[in-house]
OpenMM code with the backbone's topology and positions (N, CA, C; nanometers):
from openmm import Vec3, app, unit

residues = "MET LYS ARG ASP LEU ARG LEU GLN LYS ARG LEU ILE LEU GLY GLY VAL LEU LEU LEU VAL GLY ALA ASP ILE ALA LEU ALA ALA TYR ASN TRP LYS LEU SER SER SER PRO ARG THR PRO GLN GLN GLN PHE ASP ALA GLN ALA ARG SER LEU LYS LEU LEU ARG ALA ASP ILE GLU GLN ALA ARG GLY ILE GLN LYS ASP MET PRO ASN ILE GLN LYS ASP CYS GLU ARG PHE GLU HIS SER LEU PHE PRO ALA SER THR GLY TYR SER SER VAL THR ALA ASP ILE GLY SER ILE ALA LYS LYS ALA GLY VAL GLN VAL GLU GLY LEU GLY PHE LYS GLN LYS GLU ILE ALA SER ARG ASN LEU THR GLU VAL LEU LEU ASP ALA THR VAL SER GLY SER TYR GLN GLN VAL ILE GLU PHE LEU ASN GLY MET GLN ARG SER LYS ASN ILE TYR GLN VAL ASP ASP LEU ALA LEU ALA SER GLU ALA SER GLY GLN ALA GLY SER VAL LYS VAL ALA LEU HIS MET LYS THR TYR PHE ARG THR ALA GLY".split()
positions = [
    Vec3(-5.2151, 0.5138, -5.7917),
    Vec3(-5.1388, 0.5754, -5.6910),
    Vec3(-5.1071, 0.4844, -5.5722),
    Vec3(-5.2295, 0.4212, -5.5222),
    Vec3(-5.2026, 0.3219, -5.4205),
    Vec3(-5.1141, 0.2176, -5.4461),
    Vec3(-5.1205, 0.1752, -5.5695),
    Vec3(-5.0425, 0.0683, -5.6144),
    Vec3(-4.8914, 0.1033, -5.6168),
    Vec3(-4.8612, 0.2266, -5.6659),
    Vec3(-4.7176, 0.2691, -5.6484),
    Vec3(-4.6701, 0.2837, -5.5164),
    Vec3(-4.7591, 0.3272, -5.4177),
    Vec3(-4.7122, 0.3272, -5.2729),
    Vec3(-4.6914, 0.1937, -5.2223),
    Vec3(-4.7738, 0.0935, -5.2489),
    Vec3(-4.7569, -0.0392, -5.2012),
    Vec3(-4.6152, -0.1012, -5.2501),
    Vec3(-4.5994, -0.0782, -5.3740),
    Vec3(-4.4863, -0.1109, -5.4331),
    Vec3(-4.3537, -0.0609, -5.3726),
    Vec3(-4.3544, 0.0645, -5.3519),
    Vec3(-4.2497, 0.1349, -5.2843),
    Vec3(-4.2256, 0.0870, -5.1372),
    Vec3(-4.3415, 0.0493, -5.0602),
    Vec3(-4.3293, 0.0075, -4.9295),
    Vec3(-4.2566, -0.1454, -4.9339),
    Vec3(-4.3028, -0.2337, -5.0338),
    Vec3(-4.2441, -0.3607, -5.0475),
    Vec3(-4.1073, -0.3403, -5.0792),
    Vec3(-4.0623, -0.2544, -5.1772),
    Vec3(-3.9319, -0.2427, -5.2079),
    Vec3(-3.8367, -0.1930, -5.0944),
    Vec3(-3.8834, -0.1093, -5.0319),
    Vec3(-3.8097, -0.0540, -4.9008),
    Vec3(-3.7987, -0.1669, -4.8028),
    Vec3(-3.9087, -0.2310, -4.7687),
    Vec3(-3.9115, -0.3494, -4.6754),
    Vec3(-3.8127, -0.4604, -4.7336),
    Vec3(-3.8069, -0.4745, -4.8560),
    Vec3(-3.7187, -0.5799, -4.9101),
    Vec3(-3.5658, -0.5370, -4.8977),
    Vec3(-3.5412, -0.4072, -4.9178),
    Vec3(-3.4086, -0.3546, -4.8997),
    Vec3(-3.3564, -0.3641, -4.7599),
    Vec3(-3.4457, -0.3215, -4.6640),
    Vec3(-3.4201, -0.3451, -4.5343),
    Vec3(-3.3949, -0.4834, -4.4844),
    Vec3(-3.4692, -0.5815, -4.5336),
    Vec3(-3.4463, -0.7151, -4.5007),
    Vec3(-3.3194, -0.7554, -4.5742),
    Vec3(-3.2871, -0.7194, -4.6884),
    Vec3(-3.1663, -0.7597, -4.7457),
    Vec3(-3.0324, -0.7018, -4.6694),
    Vec3(-3.0516, -0.5790, -4.6284),
    Vec3(-2.9458, -0.5115, -4.5383),
    Vec3(-2.9264, -0.6002, -4.4072),
    Vec3(-3.0328, -0.6284, -4.3332),
    Vec3(-3.0207, -0.7010, -4.2179),
    Vec3(-2.9728, -0.8445, -4.2396),
    Vec3(-3.0070, -0.9037, -4.3482),
    Vec3(-2.9534, -1.0520, -4.3860),
    Vec3(-2.7904, -1.0292, -4.4036),
    Vec3(-2.7555, -0.9200, -4.4834),
    Vec3(-2.6093, -0.8991, -4.5167),
    Vec3(-2.5393, -0.8736, -4.3724),
    Vec3(-2.5994, -0.8135, -4.2938),
    Vec3(-2.5382, -0.7705, -4.1546),
    Vec3(-2.5123, -0.9009, -4.0735),
    Vec3(-2.6156, -0.9837, -4.0758),
    Vec3(-2.6087, -1.1165, -4.0078),
    Vec3(-2.4938, -1.2026, -4.0745),
    Vec3(-2.4930, -1.1979, -4.1975),
    Vec3(-2.3932, -1.2835, -4.2633),
    Vec3(-2.2494, -1.2422, -4.2243),
    Vec3(-2.2337, -1.1021, -4.2416),
    Vec3(-2.1050, -1.0538, -4.2116),
    Vec3(-2.0720, -1.0782, -4.0582),
    Vec3(-2.1637, -1.0546, -3.9612),
    Vec3(-2.1388, -1.0898, -3.8284),
    Vec3(-2.0933, -1.2388, -3.8022),
    Vec3(-2.1567, -1.3336, -3.8634),
    Vec3(-2.1351, -1.4735, -3.8609),
    Vec3(-1.9758, -1.4890, -3.9083),
    Vec3(-1.9578, -1.4243, -4.0227),
    Vec3(-1.8186, -1.4421, -4.0970),
    Vec3(-1.7128, -1.3829, -3.9971),
    Vec3(-1.7371, -1.2727, -3.9397),
    Vec3(-1.6405, -1.2207, -3.8566),
    Vec3(-1.6264, -1.3108, -3.7162),
    Vec3(-1.7225, -1.3648, -3.6768),
    Vec3(-1.7239, -1.4566, -3.5581),
    Vec3(-1.6281, -1.5830, -3.6001),
    Vec3(-1.6653, -1.6267, -3.7148),
    Vec3(-1.5807, -1.7360, -3.7706),
    Vec3(-1.4368, -1.7154, -3.7777),
    Vec3(-1.4064, -1.5942, -3.8249),
    Vec3(-1.2597, -1.5565, -3.8519),
    Vec3(-1.1875, -1.5344, -3.6952),
    Vec3(-1.2635, -1.4783, -3.6202),
    Vec3(-1.1993, -1.4646, -3.4612),
    Vec3(-1.1902, -1.5850, -3.3962),
    Vec3(-1.2712, -1.6808, -3.4242),
    Vec3(-1.2659, -1.8013, -3.3523),
    Vec3(-1.1661, -1.9186, -3.4335),
    Vec3(-1.1363, -1.8665, -3.5344),
    Vec3(-1.0483, -1.9859, -3.6172),
    Vec3(-0.9191, -1.9936, -3.5588),
    Vec3(-0.8503, -2.1119, -3.5606),
    Vec3(-0.7133, -2.1343, -3.5085),
    Vec3(-0.6159, -2.0469, -3.5650),
    Vec3(-0.5128, -2.0141, -3.4877),
    Vec3(-0.3978, -1.9291, -3.5433),
    Vec3(-0.3246, -2.0138, -3.6349),
    Vec3(-0.2472, -1.9410, -3.7125),
    Vec3(-0.1527, -1.9990, -3.7981),
    Vec3(-0.0387, -2.0518, -3.7257),
    Vec3(0.0420, -2.1491, -3.7665),
    Vec3(0.1581, -2.1983, -3.6865),
    Vec3(0.2522, -2.0946, -3.6414),
    Vec3(0.2690, -1.9891, -3.7365),
    Vec3(0.3764, -1.8907, -3.6925),
    Vec3(0.3097, -1.8078, -3.5798),
    Vec3(0.1881, -1.7694, -3.5843),
    Vec3(0.1174, -1.7014, -3.4786),
    Vec3(0.1392, -1.7809, -3.3403),
    Vec3(0.1116, -1.9141, -3.3395),
    Vec3(0.1138, -1.9883, -3.2306),
    Vec3(0.2758, -2.0021, -3.1814),
    Vec3(0.3568, -2.0072, -3.2685),
    Vec3(0.4958, -2.0011, -3.2391),
    Vec3(0.5373, -1.8653, -3.1693),
    Vec3(0.4899, -1.7500, -3.2152),
    Vec3(0.5220, -1.6343, -3.1774),
    Vec3(0.4624, -1.6131, -3.0272),
    Vec3(0.3441, -1.6581, -3.0161),
    Vec3(0.2705, -1.6617, -2.8702),
    Vec3(0.3516, -1.7460, -2.7681),
    Vec3(0.4076, -1.8628, -2.8167),
    Vec3(0.4601, -1.9555, -2.7359),
    Vec3(0.6065, -1.9008, -2.6854),
    Vec3(0.6750, -1.8331, -2.7879),
    Vec3(0.7984, -1.7640, -2.7729),
    Vec3(0.7979, -1.6536, -2.6632),
    Vec3(0.6831, -1.5713, -2.6810),
    Vec3(0.6653, -1.4584, -2.5821),
    Vec3(0.6352, -1.5128, -2.4350),
    Vec3(0.5691, -1.6310, -2.4329),
    Vec3(0.5314, -1.6945, -2.2965),
    Vec3(0.6634, -1.7422, -2.2404),
    Vec3(0.7397, -1.8056, -2.3169),
    Vec3(0.8684, -1.8620, -2.2835),
    Vec3(0.9644, -1.7576, -2.2213),
    Vec3(0.9521, -1.6448, -2.3016),
    Vec3(1.0410, -1.5258, -2.2718),
    Vec3(1.0121, -1.4733, -2.1311),
    Vec3(0.8863, -1.4468, -2.1003),
    Vec3(0.8221, -1.4106, -1.9741),
    Vec3(0.8689, -1.5202, -1.8529),
    Vec3(0.8587, -1.6444, -1.8929),
    Vec3(0.8921, -1.7461, -1.7961),
    Vec3(1.0387, -1.7392, -1.7425),
    Vec3(1.1259, -1.7219, -1.8481),
    Vec3(1.2643, -1.7150, -1.8273),
    Vec3(1.2854, -1.5872, -1.7552),
    Vec3(1.2269, -1.4817, -1.7800),
    Vec3(1.2569, -1.3580, -1.6967),
    Vec3(1.2036, -1.3816, -1.5403),
    Vec3(1.0967, -1.4446, -1.5274),
    Vec3(1.0525, -1.4781, -1.3918),
    Vec3(1.1616, -1.5639, -1.3146),
    Vec3(1.2006, -1.6612, -1.3836),
    Vec3(1.2995, -1.7586, -1.3230),
    Vec3(1.4330, -1.6715, -1.2856),
    Vec3(1.4620, -1.5907, -1.3772),
    Vec3(1.5948, -1.5104, -1.3552),
    Vec3(1.5702, -1.4110, -1.2342),
    Vec3(1.4542, -1.3672, -1.2227),
    Vec3(1.4232, -1.2865, -1.1127),
    Vec3(1.4273, -1.3612, -0.9840),
    Vec3(1.3748, -1.4908, -0.9871),
    Vec3(1.3709, -1.5712, -0.8683),
    Vec3(1.5152, -1.6093, -0.8314),
    Vec3(1.5899, -1.6388, -0.9161),
    Vec3(1.7333, -1.6670, -0.9112),
    Vec3(1.7959, -1.5530, -0.8265),
    Vec3(1.7770, -1.4258, -0.8761),
    Vec3(1.8411, -1.3075, -0.8272),
    Vec3(1.7975, -1.2885, -0.6722),
    Vec3(1.6655, -1.3127, -0.6546),
    Vec3(1.6104, -1.3010, -0.5197),
    Vec3(1.6841, -1.4084, -0.4228),
    Vec3(1.6923, -1.5264, -0.4717),
    Vec3(1.7608, -1.6354, -0.4013),
    Vec3(1.9019, -1.6072, -0.3703),
    Vec3(1.9705, -1.5459, -0.4698),
    Vec3(2.1194, -1.5066, -0.4562),
    Vec3(2.1211, -1.3944, -0.3425),
    Vec3(2.0234, -1.3015, -0.3361),
    Vec3(2.0308, -1.1874, -0.2373),
    Vec3(1.9698, -1.2329, -0.0947),
    Vec3(1.9153, -1.3442, -0.0777),
    Vec3(1.8638, -1.3763, 0.0476),
    Vec3(1.9606, -1.3774, 0.1626),
    Vec3(2.0848, -1.4258, 0.1586),
    Vec3(2.1795, -1.3967, 0.2584),
    Vec3(2.1979, -1.2553, 0.3091),
    Vec3(2.2109, -1.1611, 0.2033),
    Vec3(2.2243, -1.0191, 0.2427),
    Vec3(2.0859, -0.9544, 0.3104),
    Vec3(1.9831, -1.0147, 0.2644),
    Vec3(1.8386, -0.9596, 0.3019),
    Vec3(1.8346, -1.0162, 0.4455),
    Vec3(1.8831, -1.1262, 0.4703),
    Vec3(1.8670, -1.1919, 0.6124),
    Vec3(1.9616, -1.1049, 0.7004),
    Vec3(2.0836, -1.0751, 0.6487),
    Vec3(2.1715, -0.9991, 0.7420),
    Vec3(2.1102, -0.8638, 0.7736),
    Vec3(2.0502, -0.8003, 0.6730),
    Vec3(1.9783, -0.6653, 0.7100),
    Vec3(1.8818, -0.6844, 0.7936),
    Vec3(1.7898, -0.7922, 0.7800),
    Vec3(1.6854, -0.8110, 0.8817),
    Vec3(1.7377, -0.8325, 1.0164),
    Vec3(1.8427, -0.9100, 1.0404),
    Vec3(1.9128, -0.9280, 1.1684),
    Vec3(1.9676, -0.7918, 1.2219),
    Vec3(2.0261, -0.7204, 1.1343),
    Vec3(2.0864, -0.5838, 1.1705),
    Vec3(1.9691, -0.4921, 1.2253),
    Vec3(1.8765, -0.4955, 1.1459),
    Vec3(1.7510, -0.4230, 1.1842),
    Vec3(1.6945, -0.4663, 1.3251),
    Vec3(1.6736, -0.5983, 1.3544),
    Vec3(1.6252, -0.6327, 1.4645),
    Vec3(1.7248, -0.6101, 1.5928),
    Vec3(1.8478, -0.6140, 1.5636),
    Vec3(1.9564, -0.5781, 1.6645),
    Vec3(1.9593, -0.4198, 1.6960),
    Vec3(1.8997, -0.3548, 1.6073),
    Vec3(1.8910, -0.1933, 1.6332),
    Vec3(1.7874, -0.1592, 1.7137),
    Vec3(1.6899, -0.2514, 1.7389),
    Vec3(1.5664, -0.2247, 1.8203),
    Vec3(1.6172, -0.2311, 1.9677),
    Vec3(1.5437, -0.1560, 2.0621),
    Vec3(1.5700, -0.1657, 2.2051),
    Vec3(1.5458, -0.3132, 2.2408),
    Vec3(1.6262, -0.3479, 2.3482),
    Vec3(1.5952, -0.4774, 2.4051),
    Vec3(1.4705, -0.4654, 2.4962),
    Vec3(1.3885, -0.5654, 2.5183),
    Vec3(1.2731, -0.5440, 2.6075),
    Vec3(1.2991, -0.5201, 2.7431),
    Vec3(1.4191, -0.5498, 2.7949),
    Vec3(1.4505, -0.5353, 2.9242),
    Vec3(1.4587, -0.3794, 2.9592),
    Vec3(1.5202, -0.3056, 2.8695),
    Vec3(1.5328, -0.1556, 2.8858),
    Vec3(1.4613, -0.0773, 2.8023),
    Vec3(1.3735, -0.1398, 2.7207),
    Vec3(1.3086, -0.0614, 2.6122),
    Vec3(1.2186, 0.0477, 2.6590),
    Vec3(1.1372, 0.0282, 2.7680),
    Vec3(1.0419, 0.1257, 2.8058),
    Vec3(1.1224, 0.2430, 2.8521),
    Vec3(1.2191, 0.2193, 2.9191),
    Vec3(1.2776, 0.3573, 2.9741),
    Vec3(1.3559, 0.4202, 2.8711),
    Vec3(1.4093, 0.3418, 2.7754),
    Vec3(1.4892, 0.4108, 2.6525),
    Vec3(1.3865, 0.4913, 2.5752),
    Vec3(1.2621, 0.4349, 2.5422),
    Vec3(1.1647, 0.5006, 2.4804),
    Vec3(1.1157, 0.6244, 2.5518),
    Vec3(1.0943, 0.6164, 2.6658),
    Vec3(1.0477, 0.7370, 2.7519),
    Vec3(1.1541, 0.8397, 2.7397),
    Vec3(1.2828, 0.8065, 2.7520),
    Vec3(1.3850, 0.9042, 2.7485),
    Vec3(1.4039, 0.9613, 2.6007),
    Vec3(1.3939, 0.8795, 2.5059),
    Vec3(1.3995, 0.9337, 2.3635),
    Vec3(1.2810, 1.0305, 2.3362),
    Vec3(1.1605, 0.9823, 2.3659),
    Vec3(1.0426, 1.0732, 2.3309),
    Vec3(1.0597, 1.2062, 2.4177),
    Vec3(1.1092, 1.2028, 2.5549),
    Vec3(1.1270, 1.3164, 2.6319),
    Vec3(1.2346, 1.3930, 2.5631),
    Vec3(1.3484, 1.3543, 2.5166),
    Vec3(1.4455, 1.4305, 2.4414),
    Vec3(1.3827, 1.4932, 2.3326),
    Vec3(1.3130, 1.4342, 2.2447),
    Vec3(1.2604, 1.4819, 2.1316),
    Vec3(1.1640, 1.5921, 2.1568),
    Vec3(1.0752, 1.5665, 2.2583),
    Vec3(0.9753, 1.6617, 2.2954),
    Vec3(1.0494, 1.8052, 2.3494),
    Vec3(1.1610, 1.7762, 2.4352),
    Vec3(1.2292, 1.8963, 2.4864),
    Vec3(1.2828, 1.9727, 2.3701),
    Vec3(1.3490, 1.9148, 2.2749),
    Vec3(1.3928, 1.9752, 2.1612),
    Vec3(1.3004, 2.0622, 2.0782),
    Vec3(1.1832, 2.0066, 2.0706),
    Vec3(1.0602, 2.0582, 2.0040),
    Vec3(1.0071, 2.1665, 2.0832),
    Vec3(1.0139, 2.1560, 2.2037),
    Vec3(0.9479, 2.2572, 2.2998),
    Vec3(0.8063, 2.2186, 2.3206),
    Vec3(0.7619, 2.0880, 2.3255),
    Vec3(0.6294, 2.0529, 2.3443),
    Vec3(0.6172, 1.9769, 2.4951),
    Vec3(0.4942, 1.9668, 2.5319),
    Vec3(0.4803, 1.8991, 2.6602),
    Vec3(0.4134, 1.7629, 2.6250),
    Vec3(0.4624, 1.6466, 2.6927),
    Vec3(0.4085, 1.5200, 2.6583),
    Vec3(0.3410, 1.4624, 2.7807),
    Vec3(0.2094, 1.4387, 2.7677),
    Vec3(0.1233, 1.4052, 2.8789),
    Vec3(0.0766, 1.2697, 2.8629),
    Vec3(0.0575, 1.1833, 2.9620),
    Vec3(-0.0135, 1.0645, 2.9546),
    Vec3(0.0588, 0.9622, 2.8658),
    Vec3(0.1939, 0.9389, 2.8615),
    Vec3(0.2568, 0.8419, 2.7879),
    Vec3(0.2166, 0.7067, 2.8344),
    Vec3(0.1449, 0.6291, 2.7474),
    Vec3(0.0964, 0.5047, 2.7936),
    Vec3(0.1567, 0.3892, 2.6987),
    Vec3(0.1800, 0.2720, 2.7601),
    Vec3(0.2347, 0.1641, 2.6718),
    Vec3(0.1376, 0.0443, 2.6950),
    Vec3(0.1252, -0.0359, 2.5735),
    Vec3(0.0524, -0.1558, 2.5739),
    Vec3(0.1340, -0.2605, 2.4892),
    Vec3(0.1699, -0.3655, 2.5316),
    Vec3(0.2590, -0.4553, 2.4543),
    Vec3(0.1872, -0.5792, 2.3864),
    Vec3(0.2308, -0.6251, 2.2909),
    Vec3(0.1858, -0.7422, 2.2210),
    Vec3(0.3042, -0.8224, 2.1650),
    Vec3(0.3094, -0.9372, 2.2113),
    Vec3(0.4203, -1.0411, 2.1741),
    Vec3(0.4042, -1.0771, 2.0328),
    Vec3(0.5197, -1.0808, 1.9613),
    Vec3(0.5345, -1.1364, 1.8156),
    Vec3(0.6278, -1.2571, 1.8290),
    Vec3(0.5711, -1.3643, 1.8802),
    Vec3(0.6652, -1.4880, 1.9209),
    Vec3(0.7403, -1.5380, 1.7999),
    Vec3(0.6874, -1.5453, 1.7021),
    Vec3(0.7656, -1.6172, 1.5752),
    Vec3(0.8740, -1.5264, 1.5342),
    Vec3(0.8924, -1.3941, 1.5742),
    Vec3(0.9828, -1.3176, 1.5364),
    Vec3(1.0802, -1.2696, 1.6496),
    Vec3(1.0478, -1.3164, 1.7698),
    Vec3(1.1217, -1.2698, 1.8881),
    Vec3(1.1143, -1.1277, 1.9114),
    Vec3(1.0001, -1.0697, 1.8970),
    Vec3(0.9785, -0.9200, 1.8956),
    Vec3(0.8645, -0.8922, 1.9939),
    Vec3(0.8526, -0.7780, 2.0383),
    Vec3(0.7170, -0.7250, 2.1151),
    Vec3(0.6955, -0.5979, 2.0394),
    Vec3(0.5704, -0.5941, 1.9962),
    Vec3(0.5154, -0.4716, 1.9419),
    Vec3(0.4550, -0.3943, 2.0669),
    Vec3(0.4876, -0.2680, 2.0721),
    Vec3(0.4503, -0.1905, 2.1756),
    Vec3(0.3790, -0.0709, 2.1347),
    Vec3(0.2501, -0.0534, 2.1745),
    Vec3(0.1553, 0.0438, 2.1220),
    Vec3(0.1784, 0.1608, 2.2384),
    Vec3(0.1921, 0.2733, 2.1792),
    Vec3(0.2186, 0.4001, 2.2571),
    Vec3(0.1091, 0.4944, 2.2320),
    Vec3(0.0444, 0.5617, 2.3481),
    Vec3(-0.0471, 0.6483, 2.3464),
    Vec3(0.0134, 0.7716, 2.4179),
    Vec3(-0.0121, 0.8920, 2.3659),
    Vec3(0.0375, 1.0085, 2.4312),
    Vec3(-0.0215, 1.1280, 2.3799),
    Vec3(-0.0295, 1.2347, 2.4684),
    Vec3(-0.0967, 1.3631, 2.4227),
    Vec3(0.0168, 1.4647, 2.4230),
    Vec3(0.0320, 1.5270, 2.3109),
    Vec3(0.1301, 1.6327, 2.2856),
    Vec3(0.0696, 1.7659, 2.2804),
    Vec3(0.1289, 1.8724, 2.3443),
    Vec3(0.0858, 2.0040, 2.3452),
    Vec3(0.1741, 2.1105, 2.3251),
    Vec3(0.1483, 2.2053, 2.2532),
    Vec3(0.2450, 2.3123, 2.2118),
    Vec3(0.1835, 2.3912, 2.0908),
    Vec3(0.2646, 2.4784, 2.0398),
    Vec3(0.2211, 2.5338, 1.9233),
    Vec3(0.2341, 2.4497, 1.8077),
    Vec3(0.1576, 2.4905, 1.6998),
    Vec3(0.1506, 2.4004, 1.5732),
    Vec3(0.2992, 2.3672, 1.5198),
    Vec3(0.3741, 2.4645, 1.5187),
    Vec3(0.5147, 2.4595, 1.4813),
    Vec3(0.5832, 2.3573, 1.5759),
    Vec3(0.5682, 2.3720, 1.6934),
    Vec3(0.6419, 2.2731, 1.7915),
    Vec3(0.5935, 2.1318, 1.7735),
    Vec3(0.4634, 2.1143, 1.7550),
    Vec3(0.4067, 1.9860, 1.7335),
    Vec3(0.4563, 1.9124, 1.5998),
    Vec3(0.4692, 1.9971, 1.4984),
    Vec3(0.5317, 1.9591, 1.3753),
    Vec3(0.6786, 1.9185, 1.3866),
    Vec3(0.7587, 2.0103, 1.4810),
    Vec3(0.8916, 1.9670, 1.4898),
    Vec3(0.9081, 1.8380, 1.5833),
    Vec3(0.8046, 1.8146, 1.6620),
    Vec3(0.8193, 1.6927, 1.7547),
    Vec3(0.7817, 1.5731, 1.6557),
    Vec3(0.6953, 1.5806, 1.5624),
    Vec3(0.6625, 1.4714, 1.4693),
    Vec3(0.7868, 1.4431, 1.3831),
    Vec3(0.8563, 1.5455, 1.3428),
    Vec3(0.9702, 1.5363, 1.2479),
    Vec3(1.0834, 1.4791, 1.3367),
    Vec3(1.0910, 1.4985, 1.4555),
    Vec3(1.1969, 1.4509, 1.5424),
    Vec3(1.1698, 1.2903, 1.5615),
    Vec3(1.0416, 1.2639, 1.5749),
    Vec3(1.0116, 1.1157, 1.5849),
    Vec3(1.0335, 1.0472, 1.4533),
    Vec3(0.9986, 1.1133, 1.3526),
    Vec3(1.0478, 1.0391, 1.2109),
    Vec3(1.1914, 1.0313, 1.1933),
    Vec3(1.2620, 1.1222, 1.2421),
    Vec3(1.4096, 1.1198, 1.2195),
    Vec3(1.4933, 1.0630, 1.3244),
    Vec3(1.4159, 1.0042, 1.4374),
    Vec3(1.4913, 0.9327, 1.5382),
    Vec3(1.5478, 0.8162, 1.4791),
    Vec3(1.6648, 0.7623, 1.5426),
    Vec3(1.7261, 0.6485, 1.5184),
    Vec3(1.6494, 0.5181, 1.5478),
    Vec3(1.5542, 0.5535, 1.6376),
    Vec3(1.4589, 0.4336, 1.6808),
    Vec3(1.3447, 0.4319, 1.5837),
    Vec3(1.2724, 0.3280, 1.5881),
    Vec3(1.1603, 0.3156, 1.4980),
    Vec3(1.0301, 0.3506, 1.5681),
    Vec3(0.9607, 0.4506, 1.5174),
    Vec3(0.8429, 0.4892, 1.5758),
    Vec3(0.7348, 0.5040, 1.4448),
    Vec3(0.6350, 0.4269, 1.4534),
    Vec3(0.5147, 0.4371, 1.3440),
    Vec3(0.4058, 0.5011, 1.4131),
    Vec3(0.3744, 0.6191, 1.3449),
    Vec3(0.2591, 0.6842, 1.4048),
    Vec3(0.1435, 0.6362, 1.3157),
    Vec3(0.0487, 0.5757, 1.3868),
    Vec3(-0.0717, 0.5100, 1.3394),
    Vec3(-0.1866, 0.6146, 1.3247),
    Vec3(-0.1983, 0.7061, 1.4206),
    Vec3(-0.3238, 0.7981, 1.4325),
    Vec3(-0.2742, 0.9105, 1.5085),
    Vec3(-0.3386, 1.0204, 1.4653),
    Vec3(-0.3187, 1.1562, 1.5389),
    Vec3(-0.4434, 1.2186, 1.5179),
    Vec3(-0.4807, 1.2825, 1.6364),
    Vec3(-0.6085, 1.3474, 1.6355),
    Vec3(-0.6026, 1.4641, 1.7215),
    Vec3(-0.6801, 1.5761, 1.6868),
    Vec3(-0.6754, 1.7043, 1.7555),
    Vec3(-0.7636, 1.6753, 1.8889),
    Vec3(-0.6911, 1.6987, 2.0144),
    Vec3(-0.7620, 1.6728, 2.1319),
    Vec3(-0.8053, 1.8018, 2.1900),
    Vec3(-0.9106, 1.7972, 2.2906),
    Vec3(-0.9497, 1.9195, 2.3280),
    Vec3(-0.8481, 1.9881, 2.4431),
    Vec3(-0.8266, 2.1214, 2.4141),
    Vec3(-0.7375, 2.2015, 2.4764),
    Vec3(-0.8161, 2.2755, 2.6006),
    Vec3(-0.7838, 2.2446, 2.7261),
    Vec3(-0.8542, 2.3073, 2.8332),
    Vec3(-0.8026, 2.4373, 2.8740),
    Vec3(-0.6600, 2.4550, 2.8401),
    Vec3(-0.6013, 2.5829, 2.8866),
    Vec3(-0.6500, 2.6948, 2.8070),
    Vec3(-0.6787, 2.6859, 2.6740),
    Vec3(-0.7212, 2.7866, 2.6074),
    Vec3(-0.6210, 2.8847, 2.5497),
    Vec3(-0.5032, 2.8514, 2.5652),
    Vec3(-0.3992, 2.9445, 2.5248),
    Vec3(-0.3984, 2.9670, 2.3819),
    Vec3(-0.3864, 3.0933, 2.3378),
    Vec3(-0.3919, 3.1295, 2.1881),
    Vec3(-0.2794, 3.0685, 2.1199),
    Vec3(-0.3086, 2.9988, 2.0054),
    Vec3(-0.1945, 2.9327, 1.9275),
    Vec3(-0.1515, 2.7970, 1.9721),
    Vec3(-0.2056, 2.7532, 2.0797),
    Vec3(-0.1717, 2.6242, 2.1235),
    Vec3(-0.2619, 2.5120, 2.0823),
    Vec3(-0.1991, 2.3997, 2.0374),
    Vec3(-0.2788, 2.2848, 1.9935),
    Vec3(-0.2348, 2.1565, 2.0855),
    Vec3(-0.3338, 2.0785, 2.0990),
    Vec3(-0.3110, 1.9542, 2.1748),
    Vec3(-0.3374, 1.8376, 2.0701),
    Vec3(-0.2458, 1.7337, 2.0608),
    Vec3(-0.2621, 1.6328, 1.9717),
    Vec3(-0.2574, 1.4969, 2.0397),
    Vec3(-0.3488, 1.4112, 2.0198),
    Vec3(-0.3473, 1.2751, 2.0750),
    Vec3(-0.2819, 1.2011, 1.9735),
    Vec3(-0.1718, 1.1107, 2.0013),
    Vec3(-0.0950, 1.0298, 1.9262),
    Vec3(-0.0958, 0.8771, 1.9500),
    Vec3(-0.1232, 0.7954, 1.8699),
    Vec3(-0.1252, 0.6606, 1.8784),
    Vec3(-0.0167, 0.6117, 1.7859),
    Vec3(0.0906, 0.5319, 1.8479),
    Vec3(0.2200, 0.5090, 1.7797),
    Vec3(0.2519, 0.3585, 1.8129),
    Vec3(0.3432, 0.3056, 1.7371),
    Vec3(0.3903, 0.1789, 1.7611),
    Vec3(0.5568, 0.1805, 1.7631),
    Vec3(0.6151, 0.0843, 1.8331),
    Vec3(0.7548, 0.0707, 1.8274),
    Vec3(0.7718, -0.0685, 1.8609),
    Vec3(0.8898, -0.1305, 1.8392),
    Vec3(0.9187, -0.2759, 1.8603),
    Vec3(1.0354, -0.2848, 1.9411),
    Vec3(1.0404, -0.4008, 2.0401),
    Vec3(1.1486, -0.4199, 2.1197),
    Vec3(1.1913, -0.5810, 2.0830),
    Vec3(1.3146, -0.5979, 2.1022),
    Vec3(1.3692, -0.7304, 2.0679),
    Vec3(1.3619, -0.8055, 2.2117),
    Vec3(1.2981, -0.9263, 2.1928),
    Vec3(1.2891, -1.0111, 2.3145),
    Vec3(1.3841, -1.1091, 2.3584),
    Vec3(1.4637, -1.1688, 2.2371),
    Vec3(1.5393, -1.2654, 2.2570),
    Vec3(1.6564, -1.2517, 2.1638),
    Vec3(1.7739, -1.3148, 2.1744),
    Vec3(1.8848, -1.3291, 2.0791),
    Vec3(1.9594, -1.2106, 2.0871),
] * unit.nanometer
topology = app.Topology()
chain = topology.addChain("A")
for resn in residues:
    res = topology.addResidue(resn, chain)
    for name in ("N", "CA", "C"):
        topology.addAtom(name, app.Element.getBySymbol(name[0]), res)
């Protein structure tokens, strides 16, 4: 009986070793197939796809180059739509005041801080203000700022503390940007 058990163990061990050997041989064969060079047709197809992509990139670049004068005109038109630096502050104050009046909000502490963008002949103006009114009025004010013909970018808004404690009233601190044209 012991002899039969030993023989069975050896046969099982031999079978497992045979399977492991076959697995290693198949893995090596698979690796060899995956690293073998492609057929000439496969290489041609890969190069044809690459050429097609390169031609598409070149065509897109030519389209961009063709549109550059129109893009430049649009940029110049945009820059000329900005307030001139000489009258910008009063124009922004009046515009924000008009939007606030339509929305029914109070604007407090409107402050300006400018930063020159010399390479573009522009001045970036940072605006800080506190707006108070009902929630609906504040939303109408923000919509008015968004729909204004002038450019206002709201960078941050936060709920500010309300000292009056009126029911339904909110106070929002706004940090915005706008731009003035400085030359040309």
